[in-house]
N, C-alpha and C positions, 0 to 999 in steps of 0.2 A: 504494500499499500504505499509506504514511504517513497519508493522508488517512482511509483506511477504519479503521485502528486507533485514530486520534485521535478521530474522530466517535463510533466506537463507545464508546470510553473515556468520553468526555464525557457521552454519554447514560446510560451506567451510573453515572457519578459523580453526576449530577444525580438519578438515580432513588434513590440510596442516601444522599445528603447530609442529608436532613432531620434531623429532631431527634434481642534476648540482643550491618645496614643499609647499603642503598646509596642514594645520592641521584643525581639526574639522570633524564632520561627515557629509556626504552627502548621498543622496539616489536617485535612479532612478529605473525605471521599465524597464526590458528587455535589459539593457546594450545599445549596439549600435542599436538595434531594439526591438520593443514591441514583446513580446512572443505572439505566435498564441493562440487564445482563447481555442483551444482544450488542449494545453500544460498547460495553466494556470488554466483550470478547473480541471485537474487532482491533483492540489496541495492538500495534505492531511489536514483534518480538524484540527489536532492538531499541524500544524506548528506553531511555536512560534510567539507571537505577533510581528509585524514589529516594532513598537515603542520600544519594549523591545531589539530587535536586534540592532536598531540604537543606543540605549543608551550603549549597551555593547560594540559595535565596537569603539565609541567615547571613552569610559571609558578605554578600553584596550590601545588605542593609547596613550592616555594622560598619563596613568599610567606607561608605559614602554619606552616612547620616549626618557627619560634621561638616560636609562641604557647604560653604556659605556663598558661593557664587550665584550670580543671577538675581532677578527681582520679578516679583509678580506682575502679571498684565494689569496695567493701570489705565488703559483706555477703556476698559470696562470697569467702572468704579467698584462694583461688588466683588470682582475678582481680586482687587487690590486689598480687600479686607479678610481674604482666606488666610489663616495662620500659615506663615512661610516655613515653619519647622516641620510641618507634616511631610511624612516620607513613608510610602508604602511599596512594597514589592510583591509580586504574585506570579506563580506559575500555575496553569491549568492544562493538564494533559488531555490527550484524546480519550483516554479511558475514564475521565472524569475526576481524577485526583486533583485536589486544590491545595496548594503549598503557599504559605504566606509568611511575610514578616512586616513588622511596623504598622502603619496606619492603613491597612488593607480593607477596613470596614468603614472608612470615612467616605461619605457620598460627595463627590466633587462633580462639577459640570463637565459633561463629556466633550462639549465644543466641537472642534473639527475632527476629533476621533470618530464621529458619527458619520462622517462623509463616505467612507468605503462602504458602510452597511446600507445606507440609502442608495448609493450607486448600484450595490449588489442587488437591492430589491428591483430597481428600474431595469437592470440587465436581465433579471429573472423573469420579469413580466414582458417588456418590450424587446428583449433580445440585445446582444452585444452590438450589433450593427447600428441599431437605433442610437445608442450612446455614442458610438464612434462618429456618426453622422451629425447628431444634433448638439454634441457637447465636444468630443474629441478625447484623446488619450494621451497626448504628448505633453512632457514636462515643459513648463514655462521658463524655468530658470530665473523667475522673479519672485518677489515675496508673495505670500499667501493672499494678501489684501490688495494686490496690485490692480490699479485701474489702467495703467499704461498698457499692461499686457493685452487688454481688451482692444485697444487701439493698434498696437504693434503687430498682432498676430491674426490673420485673416480668418483662422479657423475658430476664433473666439466662441465660447470661453476657454477652449483648448483642453481642459482636463478637469474631472470631478473632484480633485483633491484640493483645489484653491477655491476661494469663496465664490468667484463668478460661476465656476462649474457646478460647485455644490448647490448653488441657488437654481442653476438650470436643472439639476437633477431633481430637486424638490418640485420644480414646476412640471416636470415630466411624469410625475406620479398621477396615475389616472384617476381622477376624482371629480365629483360633480359640485363640491362645495369646499370651502375652507375647512369646516369641521371634518369632513370626510377625508380631506388630503392629510390633516394631522393625524387622524385615527389610524390611517394606513401606515404612515411614517412611524408613529409610536408603536403600533403592533409589530411592525418589523423589527425594530430595536428590541422589544420585549422578547420576541422569538429567539433572537441571537442570544440574549441574556439568560432566557430560560426562566424568567420571573418578571413580575410587575416592576416598572420603573416609574419614578416620580419626577416631574418637572421641579426645578428649584425656582420658585417664583420670583424670589429676590433677584436672582440671576437674570432672569428673563426681563423683569421690569428695567433693570439696569442696562442690560444689553440692548433692549429694543429702543429705549429712550435715547440711547447715544449711537444708534446705527446709521449715522449720516454716511459713512463710507460704503456700507453694504447696500444702503438705499440707492446711492449713486450708481453702484455696479448693477443692481437690478434694473434700474431705469435705463441704463446705457444698453444692456443686453435686450431689453424689450424693444428699444429703438431700432436695434440691428436684427430684430426678429429672431433672436436666439434665447429668449425666455418664452416659456410655452404656457404661461398662466399670468394673472394679474400681478404686477410687480409687488404692490404692498401686501397682497395676500401670500405670495411666496416668501417675501421678507419675514412676515410674521411667523409662518410655519417653519422656516429654516431657523429663526431665532429660537423658537420653542424647541426645536430638535436640538440645538446646541445647548440649551439649558437644562437638558434631561441630566439628573443626577445618577451617577454610577459609582460603585466601589471598585477598588482594584480587582476584587475577586469576580465581580460581575463582568468587568471589562475582559478579564481572563477567559471567562466562559464564552463571551462574544468572539474572541480571537480564536479560542480552541475550536469553535464551530467552523471557521474557515480552515484551520489546521486539519480538521476531521472530514474534510471533503463536502462541507455543507450541512453536515449533520451535527446537531447540538449534542455534545457528549454527556450532558446532564440530563435533559429531557428526553433525548432520544429522537427528537423531531427533526425531520429533514426540513431545513429552513431555505436552502439554496440548491439549485441543480449543480451536480457535481461538475459538469463541463464549464460552468460560469466561474468556478473557484479560481482556476489559474489565471484568469483575465482580471479579476479583482485583485489578486496578490500581485500581478505584474504592474498594475497601476500604482499600487501602494509602494512597490519597490522603486519605481522611477519617479514618483512624485509625492510620496507620503511625508518626507521631510522638508517639503518645499525647496528653497534654494540651497539646502544642506543635503539633498538627496544623494548626490554623487558621493560625497564624503562618507555618508552613513552606508552606502552600498559597498564602498572600498573597505571600510573599517569593520563592518558587521555582516553585511551580505545577506540580510533578511528583509522581507517585506514588512514595513511598519507605517504606522500613522501616529501622528502627534497632535496635540491640542492645547490651546493656551490656557485651559484649565489645569493644566500640569500633568495630564495623563500621556502615556505612550503605550500602544500595544504593538507587539512584534509577534509575528507568526513563524513558527518552524513547521513547514508544511509536513503533514503526516505524523507530527509528534506533539506539539503543544503551542500555547501562547505564553510569551513572557510579558509582564506588564510592570510598569514603573509609574509612580504618581508622586509629584512634588511640585508645588506652585511656582517656585522661582524659576524663571526662563532666561535663556541666552538671547541675544540680539535677534536671532531668527525665529523666536517664539517657540522654542523647544525646551522642555524641562531639563535642567542641568543634571540633577541627581538622577532622574529616571533614565537619562541617557547612559549615564556611568554605570548604573546597575545592570541594565539590559546588555550593554556592551560587555561587561564583566562575565556575565553568565553565559552569554552566547559564545564568546570567544573560549571560555573554559570548556564548553561542550563541542567546540569545533563545529558549530551549527550552520555556518554560512552555507547557502545553497550553491555557491560557486566552488566549493571544495570538491575534489573528486570523491566518488562514492564506490 
């Protein structure tokens, strides 16, 4: 299974690549509920030893908990108020094991980490070709909130991992009303998480009231006929999507669903068609770290998605998801501690998809 997912992912990545407290490790099985026997039986024989994963998670948390670099996102006032000391690390495997350290139960706003999951839903319903045609799958090489990219690149909005493409993805959700559009987006996120999720209303109010840049992006796209629903409706639903609260554990289950070929390893539900998964992972690989995607690919070699809420999810196809959460960000908008922890674990496991198998 690992070989099939990794080969499929690499083919898709090559095709696409051209031009949002307690310490110490703990472990549980199945998160909120035990994984069905069928899902757990599908775990690959070469999945790393659970004791080794527990050691690495605890080690990564201890090693980087004291890092003081970076600062909270302050252009969304409510994010600036999240305690900067928070730091959680989690691994969720394809057999449903959940291994955590630190603040892994703290609900933070998912922000841009939501983007690949909504993109996945649109691909699942409308097909990959529709996303390629109406949004695009090429990295911009520019910041995630760039408006210049819309004007420079004729394929605008270019890819669903930047704000422009994510707004377009929300507008492509087949819905007859704003309420229905949100219900579909939210139900999809909950299916990936395997449990109910709540919108952090203080984050939503703060983000929507200051969404001048994203409003400009939505209006520009609508003007170019590259937004497929009312701009303000799209902006409200997108902002609500970004304001969903997730814990590191829940985000780990979401990532592990991608690692598991589209089947949630906790609920056993097939959330995504298996053939769509490599395409989702390929877009995450080439654009999930925005203008640091090339560096992350070279140093870690795994599809990932970051968010300015401080979360990062990294997918090891066929094996697990590795998640880090910590609010202080670097200049590119990526969590400093989360990057360090994920890189430490991934490199210790020699998990890069570009290493020979």
